[in-house]
Structure formats: structure tokens, C-alpha cells
N, C-alpha and C positions, 0 to 999 in steps of 0.2 A: 504493500500500500504506500509506503514511504517512497519507494523507487518511482512509483507512478506519479506521485505528487512532485517529486524532484524533477522528473523529465519534462513536466509541463511548465515549470517555473521559468519565466523569462528573465534569467539572471544575467546581468552584464555589468561591466565597469563603465561608469559614466564620468568622463572628465569634467571638471568644474572650471568655468571661464574666469576671467580676471575679476569679475564682480562678485564671484561666489555663487552665481546663479546656476541651477541645475535644470533649467527649462520648466517642464511641467511638474516636476517633483514638488510636494508640499514643503513649505518652509518649516524649519525647526523652531522651537519656542525661544531659543536664544543661546548664544555661545556660553554665557555664564552658567545657565541651567545645565547645559550639556557637560560642561567641565565639572560641575558639582556631581553629576551622575557618574562620571568617570571615577571621581575621588570617594564616592559614598561608601564603598566597601573596602575597608582596610584589611591588612593581613590578620589572620587569626593566630594569635600567639598563645592561645590556651591549650592547643593540642600539639604535642610533640611525640615522636616515635621512640624516644629514649626513656626507658623506665629503669630506675635504680633499685638495687636490692634493699629491702628494709626488714623490719622485725618480722620474724616468722617466715621469711623467704628462704629459698634454698641457696646453698653456697655456690652452686654451679651457675655461671653466667652473671654473677653480681658485678656491677661496675662500682668501683670506689666512689664515694660521695663527691669528692672534688672533681674527679674525671667526669662523673655524670652531670654535675652542674655545668662544667665547661662544655660538654657535649650538647646539652639543652640550649646553652647560650649561643653556640655556633649554629645550631639548627634554626633557632629563632632569627638569628642574623641572616641566614640564607632565605628564610621566608620573607623577611622585610626587603631583602635585596631583590628577590624575584618580583615582589609586588611593586617595588619602586621602578624596576625596569619596565614592567608591563604598563604601569600608569604613565610613565614617560612616553612610551611608544604610542599609547592610545591618545594622550594629550597632543602629541606632535601630529598624529594623523588627523585628529579633530580640527586643530587649528589650520592644518594644510588644506583640508576640505573647505573650511569656511572662507579662507582667503585666496582660493582659486589656484593653489599650487599642487593639488593632488587629485586623485580620483577615488570614487567610492563604488562599491558593488551594490547594485540596485536590482531588486526583483520588482518590476513595475506593477505587475498584477497583484502581488502580495501587499505591497505598500499602499496601493490604492484601496484595497480591502481594509487595511489597518486604519487608514485615515477615515474611511467610511464608518468603521466601528466607533472611533473616537467621536465623530460627529453625531452618530446615532445615540451614543451614551449621553452626550450633552443635551440633546433634545429630550431624551427619556427622563433625564434628571429634572428638566423643566416641567414635564408632565407630572412627575412625582411630587414636585414642590407645590404645584397648583392643586393636585388632588388632596394633598395634606391640608392645604389652606381651606379647601372646600369642606373637608371633614370637620375642621375646628369651627368654621363659621356655622355650618349646619348643626353642629352639636350645640352651639350657643342658642340657635333658633329653637331647637327641640327643648332645651332647658327652659327657655322663656315661655314656650307653649305649655309646658308642664306647670310652671308657676301660675300662668294665667288661668289655666283650667282649675287649679286648686282655689284661686281667688274667686272665680265664678261659682264654684261649688259651695264655697263658704257663704257667699252672698245669697245664694238661692235658699239657704236654710234660714238666713236672718232677715230676708225681705219677702214675706208672704205674698205681697202684691205683685212681685216680679219673679217669683219662684220658678215659673215655667220658662221664662226667657233666659234667666241666668243658668238654669239647668241645661237647657238646650246648648247654650254656648260652652258650658263646661264639658258636655259630652263631645262636642265637635273638637275642642282643643285636645281632649284626651285621645281621640281617634287620630288626629293629626300627629300627636306626639308618638303614638304607637307606630304609625306608618313611617314616621321620621326615624325612629330607632331601627326599624327594619331596613330602610334605605342606607342608614349609616353602617349597618352590618355588611351590606354589599359593597359600599364604597371603601370600607376599611379592608375588606378582603382584596379588592382591586389594588389598593395602596401597598398592602403587604406583599402581594405577588410581584408588582413592579419593582419594589424595593429589593427583593431577592434577585430579580433578573439584572438590575442595574448594579447593585453594590456587592453582589456575590458572583453571579455567573459572568457578567461582562468584565468585572474587575479581575477575576481569575485569569481570563484570557489576556487581558492587558498586562498582567504581571509576566506572563510568558512572552508577550511582545517586547517588554522591556529587556528581558533576558536575551531575546533574539537580537535586539538592537545593539546591546552591549557586545554580543558575540560577533556581530557584523563589523563593529568598529575594531575589535581585536583582530579579526581575520584580515581586514584591510591594512591594519598597522603592520602585522607580520608579513603580509604579502608585499607591501612597499619595502620593508626592511630586506626581504629576500631579493627583490628586484634590484635594489641599490647595490647589494653585495655582489650580485651576479654580473653587474656591469663593471666591477672593479678588477684590479689585478688578481691573478691566480697564483699567489705564493702559498707556502705551506700554512702560514697563519690564517690567511684568508679562506683557504679550503676548509680548514677546521671550523671556522666561524660560519661558513656557508652550509656545511653539514648540519650544524646546530640550528641555523635559521630555517633550513628545509624541514627539520624535525618539528620545530615550533609551528611552522606554517601549516604542516599537515595536521597537527593536533588541533589548531584553531579552526582549520577548514572543516574538519569532522564535526566539531562542536557547533559551528555555524550552520552547517547543512542539516544537522539533527534538529536544531531549534527552529530552523526555517520550516522543516516538515511538520514539527509539532504545532507551530503557529497556524499553518495551513489547515491542519486537521481540526484544531480547536475552533478556528473561524467557521469552518463548515458545520460542525456540530452546534455551535452557538447560533448560527443563522436558523438552523432547523428548529432548535429549541425556542428561539425568540418568536418565530411564526406560530408555533404551537401554543405557547403561553399567551401571546397577545390576542390570538383568535378567540380563545376562551374568555380572557379578561375584558376585551372590548364588547363581546356579546353580553356578558354579565352586566357591565356598566350601562349599556344601552337599554337592556330590558328592565333593569331596576329603576333607572331614572324615568323612563317612559311610563312605567306602571305607577310610580309614585305621583307624578304630576298629572296623570290621567285619573287619579283617585281610585285606581283599581287595586284594592287591598288584596284580593285573592291572587291576582297575577303577580303582585309584589312578593307575597309569601311563597308562591310557586317558584319564582326565580331563585330564592334562597335555597329551597329544597333541591332544585335542579343542580345547583353547584355545591351542594352539601355544606352550606354555611350554617353554623349553629350559633345562636345568641344565648347569652347567659340568662338565667332565670332572674326575675325581679328580686332585689335584695342582695344581689352579688356585690362584692366590694367595689369592683370597677366594671363598667359596661364593656362587653367584648369588642365592641366596634370602636372604642376609643384607643387609638394606637399609642403604644408606649413610645415616648420621644426620648 
């Protein structure tokens, strides 16, 4: 499956002109932000492969304490050194791309899909924000209707000459309140589902995208390093460095290609899941809102049963349709 995706990917190296323009490619958020991304993950100095012998250990293979400490220090130094070299190469590559002195590998089809996902996420976040606002405003309305119904009911008992009129209005407000709570149950289910789609499913895919973009930068950095060494003199020292550069390049190429395939697969599954989820949620939202404003209490209740939405019974500590913020 991965090989099939890889064969379809239109991957190429795109040279960048003197103004840093890559044609139709989307612009990055900014050099400073990209540099921060390069620097964000420092070396992990908490894990080393050297373990010294201690109390209760066997005598065989024990490293004296001073030697073990020295070994750990050397290993951590090597970790920092490798991280520093990698960060330097990636920063150099990033600046080179931005100022038109280098080239970057681009999968046009994949990067178009990634930008489409980011745009879709922004728009869905807007829908989510508006739906939450609707929930809170409508909740306030239902609370007001509930209080008004109680006031009418109280006055119907204390005003014999207007008992029937106050009573009718009290019943109307109570019915509106009940239907409002039912609608809020549907709207909150809609909000909860969109929140999961945006902040969990889409975010998970974008985390893989960030890993892919970092791998792409590393791949191009080591590709550029290999190309520069290949054009230099071929003495013994250079040949040794060339072999090391070739090894690093192949390693980062494999990582880049794997993450590119992972992103393509996740984007495919995300699109299928998004269509499935939104088809259900948009149908729910439409049916519930239409039934409520048509005054169709039976249809409103049927909509909640259709989508298996359960409301808490009266007296519950918090109404189920009021989303936790």
C-alpha cells in the first residue's frame, strides 16, 4: 500500500528564485516560527546506554564508578554534538530556502492536500465556536423561559380573576422550555462531535504532518550536504566524509519517505471519516432545529431517538446538553 502511494506522489526538487518565491506553493507562516520549530526538540540527555554496576549487581561486567561516569558524560556529549550538527544543517537549509539560495523537495499533490486540511480545520473551528455560542445563548433563553413560567404559575394561584390567563401562559412557557432543552441536547451532541473531529482527529493528522515537514527539511539538508561534498575534491579525507554523508542521507531519505506515506494514508482516512461524521451531524442539526421552530414536539423527540441522544432526568446536577468548557 505504501509503495503504491509513493509511486503516485509527484515529488520533485523545486529551486527557489532570488525573492524566495516558490511559485504556486503556499507560503510558510514565517522564518522565525520555522526556526523555532527546528530548535523545539533538544537532545534527550536522560537516556544513556551505559549502566554501572551497583549494590546487588553481579561482579561480571561492572564498570568502575569513575569510568562509568566518564562514559555517560562522553555519550551525552556525543548526543549534544549530533543534535547540534543536525540543527545547524537544518537551520542552514531553512535559511537557504527562504533567501533563494537553495532548493526544496516538494510533493505538490500532498502539500496541496495538507494546506486544504489546515484551511478546513480553521473553518470547522469557526463553526464550532459559533455552535458553542448558540448553545450558551439558547441555554440562557431556556432558563429565562423556565423562570417566566414559574412566575406565571405563581401569579395564577394568587390572582383568581386572571387565573386562567396566567395558567395558560405558564403552560406555554413550560412547553417551550421542555422543547428548548430537547433542542439543546441535539445541539450539544453536534458540538461534541465537531469538537472531537477538529481537536482530536484533525489534530492527530496535523501532528504527523509536522513530523513529515521536519523530516523533509532534514532530508533536504543532508541531500544538499551530500551534493556539496560530491562536487569537491576526492582525497582520502573527503571520501570518508562522503561515505558518512551518503549514510546520513539514506537514513533521512527513508524517514522522509515513510512519513510522507503515513501522511498520505492519514489524509485519506481523515477525509473519509470527516464525510461520514459531518453527514450524520448536519442531518441531526437540520432536523432538530427545523422541528423545534416548527413547534413539532414529536418530531423533535424522534430526532433525538434516531441519533441515540439521551438527556439527563430532571434533578440531575448538570443538564447533559450543557457542554463542559
